[in-house]
C-alpha positions in Angstrom: 38.5 41.8 35.7 36.1 38.9 35.6 32.3 39.2 35.2 31.6 38.0 38.7 34.1 40.3 40.5 32.8 43.7 41.7 34.5 46.8 40.1 37.5 47.9 42.2 38.2 51.4 41.2 36.2 54.4 40.2 36.9 54.2 36.4 35.5 50.7 36.2 32.4 51.7 38.3 31.8 54.6 36.0 32.2 52.4 32.9 29.8 49.9 34.3 27.2 52.6 35.1 27.6 54.1 31.5 27.1 50.7 30.0 24.0 50.0 32.1 22.5 53.3 30.9 23.5 52.8 27.3 22.8 49.1 26.8 19.2 48.5 27.9 17.9 45.0 27.7 15.6 44.4 24.7 11.8 44.4 25.3 10.1 41.1 24.9 7.5 40.9 22.1 3.9 41.1 23.1 2.4 37.7 23.9 5.7 36.0 24.0 4.6 33.5 26.5 1.5 32.6 24.6 3.4 32.2 21.3 6.1 30.1 23.1 3.5 27.9 24.7 1.7 27.4 21.3 5.1 26.5 19.7 5.7 23.9 22.4 2.3 22.4 22.0 2.7 22.3 18.2 6.0 20.6 18.5 4.5 18.0 20.9 1.5 17.6 18.5 3.8 17.1 15.5 5.7 14.4 17.4 2.4 12.7 18.2 1.3 13.0 14.5 4.7 11.6 13.3 4.5 8.7 15.7 0.9 8.0 14.7 1.8 8.1 11.0 4.7 5.8 11.5 2.5 3.3 13.4 -0.1 3.5 10.6 2.7 2.9 8.0 3.9 -0.2 9.9 0.3 -1.5 10.1 -0.2 -0.9 6.4 3.1 -2.7 5.5 2.1 -5.6 7.7 -1.3 -5.9 6.0 0.4 -5.7 2.5 2.7 -8.5 3.5 -0.1 -10.6 4.8 -2.1 -10.0 1.5 1.0 -10.9 -0.5 1.5 -14.2 1.4 -2.2 -14.9 1.0 -2.0 -14.3 -2.7 1.0 -16.5 -3.1 -0.7 -19.3 -1.2 -3.9 -18.9 -3.3 -1.9 -18.9 -6.5 -0.1 -22.0 -5.5 -3.3 -23.7 -4.5 -4.9 -22.7 -7.9 -1.9 -24.1 -9.8 -1.9 -27.4 -7.9 -5.7 -27.7 -8.3 -5.5 -26.9 -12.0 -2.7 -29.4 -12.5 -4.7 -32.1 -10.6 -7.9 -31.2 -12.6 -5.9 -31.3 -15.9 -4.5 -34.7 -15.0 -7.9 -36.1 -14.1 -9.4 -34.8 -17.4 -6.5 -36.3 -19.3 -6.9 -39.7 -17.6 -10.6 -39.6 -18.5 -10.3 -38.3 -22.0 -7.3 -40.3 -23.2 -9.1 -43.6 -23.7 -11.8 -41.9 -25.7 -9.2 -40.0 -27.8 -7.2 -43.2 -28.4 -10.3 -45.0 -29.6 -11.3 -42.1 -31.9 -8.0 -40.7 -33.1 -5.6 -43.6 -32.7 -2.1 -43.9 -31.5 -1.5 -40.1 -31.9 -4.0 -39.3 -29.1 -1.4 -38.4 -26.4 0.2 -35.9 -28.9 -3.2 -34.3 -29.7 -4.0 -34.1 -25.9 -0.6 -32.5 -25.1 -0.9 -30.1 -28.0 -4.5 -29.1 -26.9 -3.2 -28.6 -23.3 -0.3 -26.4 -24.5 -2.7 -24.4 -26.7 -5.1 -23.8 -23.8 -2.2 -22.8 -21.5 -0.8 -20.4 -24.1 -4.3 -18.9 -24.6 -4.8 -18.4 -20.8 -1.3 -16.8 -20.5 -1.8 -14.4 -23.4 -5.2 -13.4 -22.3 -3.9 -12.7 -18.8 -1.0 -10.7 -20.2 -3.3 -8.6 -22.4 -5.6 -7.9 -19.5 -2.8 -6.8 -17.3 -1.5 -4.5 -20.1 -5.0 -3.1 -20.6 -5.4 -2.5 -16.8 -2.1 -0.8 -16.5 -2.8 1.7 -19.3 -0.4 0.4 -21.9 -1.7 0.4 -25.5 -0.3 -1.8 -28.2 
């Protein structure tokens, strides 16, 4: 017998009647529709929140990338400007050093430039260690 076929004999009809009396459908909890509606709204809200958070994350990543590119350009500009300024200072100071120190003036000027570069690098390194919380 299939579920859609009507019972054909008395035994099957009696069995169906007994099952209908014995197996009653469960009662729905109170306020089922309200809770179901609230769950649907919450699911929709969580999707909206997730989409908004993903959009904010993409915007933040785009801003970080722009700041990174801006920082790299600024650093490159500073390095080029510093090299140009160092070359201009060397061109102006070298005749004076040659007159006062002698033929070793280019060596003294290069050594002074290297010492200044090392001092800038070490001070920057120490400042970054201090800012990041590392202690020597």
